[in-house]
N, C-alpha and C positions, 0 to 999 in steps of 0.2 A: 249745376255745373260741377263736374268731377274734378278732384285735385290731381288726378292722373293726367300727365301730359303725354301726347303722342309724339314720337320722334318723326323726323321727316320721312324715314323709310316706312314707318307704320302708317303715316298719313297717305303715302303713295300706295301702299298695299290696300288700305281701306277704300280708297277712291276707285279701285278696280272692281269692287263688289257692286253689282247692279242694284242692290237694295239700299245703297247709301246715296243720299241726295247731295249732301255736302259734309265735309269734314275739315276741321282745323286742328291745331295742336291741343286745343282745350275742349272743343265740342264736336259732336257728330249728329247729323240730321238724317233721319231715315225717310225713305219714300213712303207715300201714303199707301201704295200697293202692299209694301211689306208689312205695314201696320195692320192692314185688313187681313192679310194672310196669317199674321201672328195671332189675331183674335180667333180666326177659324180653327187654327191648330190648337190653340189653348182650350177652346171649348170641347175639343175631342178628348182632352185629358193629358196632353203633352205638357212637360215642364218648360218654363222660359229658357233655361239653359239648353235643353234639347232642341228647341225651335231655332235658337240663334246658331247652334252648331250645324243644323241641317241646311241653313241658308248661308253658310260659308263664313261665319264670324268666328274668330279665334278668341276664346275666353281669356287667354293669357294677355292679349293685346288690349281689349276693351274693358276687361275687369268684370267680375261677377256683380259688384255693387251697381255699376252702370246698367247691367242687364236687368237687375231687380227693380231699379228705379223706373226704367223705361216701361217694364211690364206693369208696374203699379199705376203709372200715369195713364197708359193706354186702356187698362181695365176700367179705371174710374171714368175716363172720358167716354168709353163705349157704353157703360151702364147708364150714364147720364144723358148722352145725346146720340147714341147709336153710332153709325158709321161716320156721320158728320163730325162727331167729336174727335175723330182720328185725323181729320184734315188739318194740315199746317196752315194757320191763318195769320202768321206773323207778318206776312207781306201785304196782306189786305186789311189788317185791323191794327188798332193801336195797342191792343193787349189789355185795355181796360174793360171792365164789365160793361156789357151792352145795356144801355139805358133806354134806347128807342124801342118802340114796339116792332115785333117781327112782322114781316109781310106774310100774306096768305101762303105764298109759295114756300117760304122758309118754315112756316108752321107745319105745312103738309109734309115737307121733307123730314123734319125732326120726328113727327109722329110716325111716319112710315119706317124710319130707322128704329124707333122704339118698338114698334109692332114686330119688325123683323127679329129684333133681339128676343122679345118675349116668345115668339113662335119657335125660335131655335131652342130656347130653354125648355119649353113645354114638350117639344119633340124629343129632346134628350131624356126628360123625365119619363115619357111614355116608353121609350126603349128600355130604360132602366127598370121600370115596373114590370114590363113584359118579361124581361130577363129574369127578374126575381121570381115570378110565378113559374117560369119554366124550370129554373134551378130547383125550386122547392118540390115541384112535381117529379122531376127526373131523379132527384136524390133519394126518393123514398125507397127503402129496403135495398139500398146499395151499400157495398163495402166502402171503407174509407178511401182506398186507392181509386175506386170508381168515381167517388165524389171529387177527389183531387183532379182527376182527368177531366171531369165535367167542368170544373172551374177553369182549367187551362184552356179547354176548347172554347169556352164562352169568351174569355179575354182575348183569344186569338181571332174570333169571328166578329166581335163587336168593338167599337172604339171606346172602351171603358179602360181608363188608365188609373193607376193608384187606387184600385178597388179590391185588391187582394184581401186586405184585412176585413173589409165589409162583407165580401162573399163568404169568407171563412166563418165569420160570426153568424152570418145568415144560415149557414148549413151546419153549424155546430162542429166544426173541425179545426184542427190546430193550424195556425199560420206557419209556424216553424216546420210542421210536418209537411205542409204543402211545398215549401221551398226545398225540403229534403227530397220530396217526391220528384221535383224537377231536376235536382242534381243527380239522382239515381236513374235517370231515364235510359242511359246507355246500359246499365246493369240489367234493367228490366227487359230491354230489347234482346240482350244476350240470353236471358232466361227464357224469353218467349221463343227464340229460335231453338233452344234445346227442347222445350215442350213440344214444338211442332215436329221435331225429329222423332221424339218419343211417340207422338200421336200417330205418325205415319207407320212406325214399326208396330204399334198396338193394333192399328187397323188391319195390317197384314195378318197378324195372328187372329184378330177378331173374325175375319172372313176366310180364314184358312180352310181349305177343302170345301168351301161352300156352306158352312154352318156357323151361325153366330154363337159367340161364347161370352161367359161372364169373366170376372176378374181372375178367379182361380184358374179356369181353363186357359185364359190368355197367358198367365204367368207360366204355366206348365208348357204351353205351346212355344213360348219364347225360349225357354230353356232347352227343350228337346229339338225343335226345328230350326231355330235361329241362333242357338248358342249365345243367348243374351239373358243375363240375370238382372231382373228388375223387381223391386219390391212391390208387393201387392198394394200397399198404400199409395205408391206413386201411380200405379195403373189405375186405381180407383179415382185418384185426383185428376188424372188426364181425361178419363172417361167422363167425369162430371163437368170438367172445364169445356170440353168440346162436344158434349151432348152425344156421346157414344153409349147407346142404351142396349143392354143385353136382353134376351127374351126372358120374361118372368112367367113363372108357372101360375096358372089361375088357381085360386083357392077352391078346394073341394068342400062344399058344405057338408057332405056326408061323413067326412072324416071327423068333423066336430060332433056329429050326431051319433057316430058309431061308438058303442060301448061293449065291454065284455059281457057276454051272456052265458047262461048255464043251459043253453039248448042242447038237444041230443047231438052227439058227435057221430057222424056217419063213419069216419075213420079217425082214430086217435091223432091228436096233435103231437107228433114226435119231435117237431122242430122247437116249439116253445120260444120262438124268436131268437134262437141262437144261430144267427145267419152267418157270422164270420167265424168259421171253424178252421180256417187256414189250411183246408184240404181240398184242392181242386177236384171236381168230379164227384163230390159226395152229396152236398145239399143242392138240389135242383128245384127251382121255382118255376111255376107255369101259370098262365092266365090267358084270357082272350079279351081283346078290346075292339071297339067299333071305329071304323074309318070312313066317314062320309066323304064322297068325292063327286065331282061333275054334277053339282046340283042336288038331286034327290037320290042318287045311287049310293049304295052302302057296301063296304067291304069289311072283312074281319081278319084280324091278325092274331095268331096264336104263337107264343114264344116259350122257350125253355131257357132259363137264366141260371148260371152258376152263382150261388149266393156268396161264395168265398172270393171270387174274382170279378164279379159283375159282368162276365162275358156271356153273350148270347150264343148258346150252343146250337140251337135249332129254331127254326120258325117256319110258319106256313101261312100263306095268304089265300083267302077264298072269298067268293061272293055269296056263300051260303054258310049259315051258322049251324050246320049239322054236326053229328058226332065225328064225322071224318076229319074235321079241322083239328080236333084234339089227338086223334089216333095217328094221323099222318105226321103230326109234329113229333110224336114219340118215335115213329119209324125213321124219320130223318135224323133224330138224335142217335139212334142205335147204329144207323148206317154211316155216320160221320167217323171216318177212320182217324181224324186228327184228335179225337177226344178219347181220353182214357178214363172210364168211369171206375169208381171204387167198388169193391165187393159189397159194401154196405150202403151204396147210393140209394137215395129215395127221392121221389117227386112230391113236392108240397104244393097244394092248390087250395082254392076255396071250396065251398060245398055246392058248386054248380052242377047242373044235371049231366054235363059231359063227364065230370070226374067221379060222380057216383054211379055212372053207368056200369053194369056188369061186364060189358064188352071192353070198356076202357081198363077196368081193374084186372080183367083177365089178360089183357095185353101187357100190362106192367109185370104181372107174375111170370108171363112167358119169358120176358127179358130180364128176370131176376132184379126187378126194381121195386123197392119199397114204396109205400104211399103214406102221406101225411096230409091232414086238412086243417085249415084255419077254423077257429070257432065261428059259429054262425053270426053274420052281421058285423064281424070284426076284421076290417081291412088291414089293420096294423100287423096282423099275423103274417101277412104276405107283403109287407111294406116295400122291400127293394124292387119287387116286380111292378107294383103300382107306381113307384118312383120312375122306373124306366119308361113306362107308358106316358107318364106326364112329361118327361123331358123330350121324348120322341115327338109328341104332338106339338110341343112348343117350337121345336127346331125344324120340323119337316112340313112344308106346305103341300099337303096332299089334297086339299079341297079344290085346287085349281086343276088337278089332273083330269084328263078327259076319258081315258080308257083304263081297264083293269091291268093290262099289260104294262102301261106306263107307270101305274101305281106300284106294281111289283118291282119294276126296274128302279124306281126311286127308293123303295124300301131296301132293296138289296144294296144300293149305293150307301145308304145310311148305316146299315149293319156292318159293312166293311169299315166305314169310318169310325163307328162307335167302338168296335172291338180292337182296332189297331191304332187309331190316331186321336181318340177323344180321351185326353188325360184327365184323371180324376184325383181330387185332393185326398180322399181317404184311401187311395191305393198307392200311397207314397209317391204321388204325382206321376204315376205310370198309367199307360193304357191297359185295359183289361187283359189283352193277350200278353203284354209285357209282364204284368203282375203275376199271371199264371205261370210263366216260365220262371219268374223270380221265386215263387213258392216251391216249384218243383226242384229247383237247384238247392234251395234252403233245406 
């Protein structure tokens, strides 16, 4: 019996609570239904104070000590005799220890209540064990913030209370860090919204003009086309976070095998890998590449590239790899009125049969173009041209094209994009045509 006395007003207020069976100025008797509900709620992890508050009891009136004493009595009675132990027997018994033998019905009832209690405890342990296994499996190779989110989701989905310290110890994370994680949820949500806005902008640059790009190209596209300055590290972080993957060039095993040789030079190597001479229209690189399309069909692309500006000055597409593919490329180069070649301009190529042909060399002399060749078996002597073909094949899907005319249209579209809109990091973040004008002004 508590020393706290209820005032008449408090007695009247407590009598209105449906969970109270009887109340006087000194004592309060709870209903058997409330006791049963209390045990159910307590087994799910709720505290006695929380349960009493949820069922309409004011802690200031009944006092915390009375709540703790009632909870202690009911837990002991339930553990000893199950639900029967929660029944108020003061009106039907003398209160003295039972000395007579129990009837068969009473024994069955007590055993059934005990079994129910044990089954509830076993079920709770099973849930806890399954949750532990899931947490340990899901937390493997996760960041600390992901582990905190996992704990939060688990506690929200399952009736486990007062288990934060246990789960933090289980997953080797800080409990104070977990509570700090919960407090900063609004800040993280705001940062997530900013990242989503940045992701949408990056995706626009990523797919700009129909060709996928890497972080460097995205940064330059944002600055030129969207007037948005964003650091490359942020772009890379957003791309990793949301799985935005740029096309990767496939490794060429022949580059690892290629070594400088002392083989016979058909034409001297005038270039000597001095590609960036900052003079547009002087160092011209050329080569031919294969383009398989529509299953087993094959097309061939010949290009002339300005080594100083990376601009494609001329190109020719054919379904035959005859000498004409090289000579027609030179003729297109000479006919291009937008290009101003230097008096000492020369064409650099490998030692392929097209470029060692007397007809091809005669054509170059006719148009007063010099000639230079890479060393045999050394692709690095013509590296910028090889690099262009590599990027071209990564960014253009020509294998799904059905006809040669469609392939030519797709190549033309890419050439316009490459020369005018594909910003390059080593060209001061300009497109080749822009960089050419920059050098001419300088």
